N, C-alpha and C positions, 0 to 999 in steps of 0.2 A: 270475625266471619271466614267461614271456610274458603280455602281456594277451590274451583271450579272448573270444571272443563267446558270446552265448548258449546255443548248440549246446556248446560247446568244454566250458562251465560244466557244463551239463547232464549230459553224457558220464563227466564226472569225479566229481561227486556228486551225483545222481540217487539212487543204490543204497546211498548211505553216510550221506546225512542228510536225503532227501527225506521226505515224508510218509507212512507207510503205503499202499499201493498209488497213488501220485501217478504220472500220466503226463505227458508234456512241459509240455499247457498248464499243469496244477495247477501243475507246479514253477516255469513264470514267474510265475505269479501269486505262490509264496512268495519267488522271489527279488525282484519287485517291492513287498514288504511288507519285508523284511529290508533290502534296499540301502539304502533311502534314509535309515536311522537310521546306517548304516557309512560313509556320505559326510558325515552333519553331524557325526560324531564329532572329525574334527579335519582338516586340511590335509594329507594322506596323501602320499606318495611321487605316485601316479597322480591325483592331483586338480587340481594346478595346471599350467595352461598360458599361453601368453603369445598376445596377441590386439593388433592395431595398428587403431583407431579413426580415421577423419576426418571431419570437419563444418568444416562453416563456420555453424554454431548457434550455440547456447548450451548442447544438451544432447546427451547422447547415449545411445543403450541399450546394452547388452550382447550379445551373442548369445544365442541361448534355450539354450545349452549351458552358461552361466555364473550363478555363483549371486551373487560379489561381487568388487570389486575387492581385490587384497592389497595391491599397490602399482603404481605408474604413475608416469613421465615424459613430459613434454610440451612439445611445438615449438609456439609461440603463431603462429609463421607457418610454415606447411612449403612456401611457394612460395619461400624463399629459404634458404641456410646453413643447416644443423640446429643448433639451439638449445635443444634439448631440455635440459629440468630436472627434477628430482625434484620430486612434488608432493605434499602432504598428502591424506588421502582425510577427510572429514569425516563426522561420522550425520547422519542426517536432520534436517531444521529446525536445524542447527547455527546457521546465519548468521541465520536469522529471531530466534533467541534473543537473539544478541548486538547486531545492528546492521539486519537487515533487507536489502534489496536497492539497489541504487545507483538514480540520479535515471530510469534508464532501464528498469528492471525488471531489471536483470541482477544476476547474482552477482557480488559484488566478488572482485577478485585475490586479495585476500591470504588466502582461505579454501580457494585452493585447486579441488580436488573437492569438490562436497556432493552426496550421496545424495540423488536426490528422488523414491524408493518406486518405485512400479510403474507402468506405461502400459500400455493398450489394445493401443497399436500402436508399431511399430518408430520407424517415423519419424512425425513431428506433420506436418498439413498446414500451408503459409503463410499466415499472415494478410493476408486480403484475396482471395484466391484461392479458385477453386472446383474440384471434383474427380469424375471418377466414380469406380467402382471396378470392378477387374478380378480374377478368378480365375484362375488361370495352373498348368499343371503345371511340376515341379523337374527343372530339367536331367539326365539326359538322357531324360526322358522329352518325349513331344511332345505326347502326349494328356492330356485330364482323365482321372480313374478314370472306370471304368464305372458307378459307384454313389457314393452318400454326399452327403451335405448340408451345409453351412456356412449359418451365419443371421449377420447383418450388422446391429447395431444403429446406425444413422447419423441425421445431423441437418443439416437445411440453415442451421440457426440458427432455425429456426420449427420447423417439422414433425419429426418421427420417424419412420424407417422402421416396416413393419409387416413384423416377423421371419416374420409365419405366410404372407406374400404374396409370392410368387415375384417374381422380378426383372423379369419381363416386363412387370409394372405398375407404375404410379407409384408411390414410395414402399417398394416390394417389396423386402425385406431378407433373402430365401431364396434361395441358391445350389444347385440341385441339377446334379450331376455326372452326365454320361449319354456320358462318352467322346469328348467336342468336340475338335476340332483348330482351327486358324486359320481364321474367327476366333475368338479364345477367348472361352468365357463370360463375358460382361459386365453391366453394368447397363443398364436401360431408358434411351433415348436420353432422356427426360424428366428423367434424374434425373443431369444432371450438375453442379447446384449444392450439391453435398455438403461440406460444411465441416468434420466433426468424424464422429469412430467414439466409441461408449460401451463397445461390446463386441463380440465375435467368438467365435462357439460353434460348436463342429464338435456333428454330432445325435448320436444314441443309437445309432447305427454306425458304427465304426469304417472311415474310408476306405481305399480297398485300397494308395493310394500318397499319398503325401503332397503337398500342393500349395503355393501361396501366394498372398495378395492384395495388390494394388498401389492404389497412390491414380496416378489418370490425370489431369492438369491439362487443363481444359478450353481447347479454342482452343491448345492447346500438343501439344508430344510427350513433354514430362518427364512420368518416372515417379519416384514413389517406394513404398517397403514398407510397407505396411502390416501383414503377418504374413507369418511363415515357416512350415516344415513343420506344417501342419495337417494333421492326420491323427488321434490318439486320438480315441475317441468320449467326448462329453461335455467335451472341451477346452475351456475357456475361456483366450484369451489374456493373460498379464501377463509385459512387459521391464520390467528392472531399469533404470530409469533415473539418471541422472545429471547435475547441471549444471554447467556450467563458465564463467569470464569469457570473454569474446568481444565487444566492445561493437562492433568495427570489421567484425565479421563476415569476419575473415580466416581462411584453410584452417588450421583445429588437425588436428595430429596425435597423439594417445596412444597411447604404447605402453604395453599394461597387460598384470599378473601377476594372472590372475583363476582363483578356485576355481571347480571344475568344481561343478555341479548335478545330481542324480539326475535322467536323463528317464524315465520308463516305457518298459520292454522291451516292445515289441508285434512283434519279428522273431526268429528265430532267428540272421540275421547282426548282430544289435544287440549293439554292442562293451559289456562288463563293464569299467569302468576300473581297478577295483580288482583288482591283479592276483594275489592271497593267497588261494590255494582253501583253506589252512588257515584262513583270518578268516572267509574267506564260509562255510566250512562250519559254521562256533562259532555266527555270527549265525545261519545257518538252524535250528540244532539250539536256540539261543535263543529263537527265534521260535515254533519248535514247541512246545517246552514252556512259553512264555508264552501260548497257544491253549490250551492243556491244563490251566492253572490254575497250573503247576510252575513259580512264580517264583523259588525257591531255585535249582533247576536251571537257570532261564531266568538269572538274575545271574550264577550262575557261568560259563554260556556268554559271556556278553556281557563281560565282565571280561578273558578268556582271549582274544579277540577281539581287544580293547584292548590287551592285550600285546603281541599279534602284532605288530598295524599298529604299535606303537612299536617295536617291535626292527627291523622291515621299513625304518624311518626312520632309523632311528639308522644302518644298516648303509648305507641310499642315500647318508646325507652325506656318510660317510668322513671327511676330513681336514676339512671344512668344516662344522665344527661350530661352534654360538655362543658366545662367550667375554664374561665377565663379569669388568671392572674396576673398579676403587676407587680413586679417586684424591681423598687428603684434601684437595690443597691445590687442586683443582677444576681440573685440569692445567694448573699456574702462574697462574691469573686469577682474580681477585676475583669470586667468585657475585654475580649481581643480585640482591638479597634485596628491590627493591622491588616 
């Protein structure tokens, strides 16, 4: 079954399982309530995708559409021949509980990739350097949206920005969009000494189009990404971050199998990645029943929903199904019991 947009799902299911009298806007709200639970119920057929990350640092963040790393192979020096090797993915604070970091505060290579929680920005500023901030449109747009506000809480190491003050004033952290084109909306020249960001937040009104925020290194043309796809009203950025050993600051390339996360559906053209209309139907019916305090009916629909997704996943795997083998002699070797 083909993956559909919000409009495609609406045309198929609005009259079947939408709440009574629901219009397009109400149906999208119902989808936004039901689908997060569907995404979290398992690693379904449509929710895994591959992504390549390249970094010269000791941390990397996942794209905004990803929830977590499932598997990874890493080339610790991608400037030469490809020597990618599988790497374990460890839970948050795994190495802290066992041994801590090494003498340069880096992650030990023995632990592979370690969950580092969430960060307010995609990329971190380089220690010892200062930056200004720039709000930019996302291709193919060439102008900022005609309206909307983004608030940034930043610091220069001493003072913290005033989010209620426009960026045209010193320490102002309020970016107001007005359809600007080149030169893009940017911080005031006096704020070129920014060293950290603690929060990036969209205002109470949804932006007409997504924008991104970048770090602009002072005295250089170097630019780093601070935030991407800023659009949803009241959105606060949180990017999933992982640590990896890179003592020599080489160019590391990691090929990752990622679990897709649910992103709020804002437009009719947004993609609903779960392709089973039957599963979505039962999820919506279960959500509506739950709202009506009919928990027995709700549990029934969610159970059927899981069965449908399990069957779809089983059909999708085909012959590539996991097999379990038991070897009483440990494969001809003596087990290490120490």
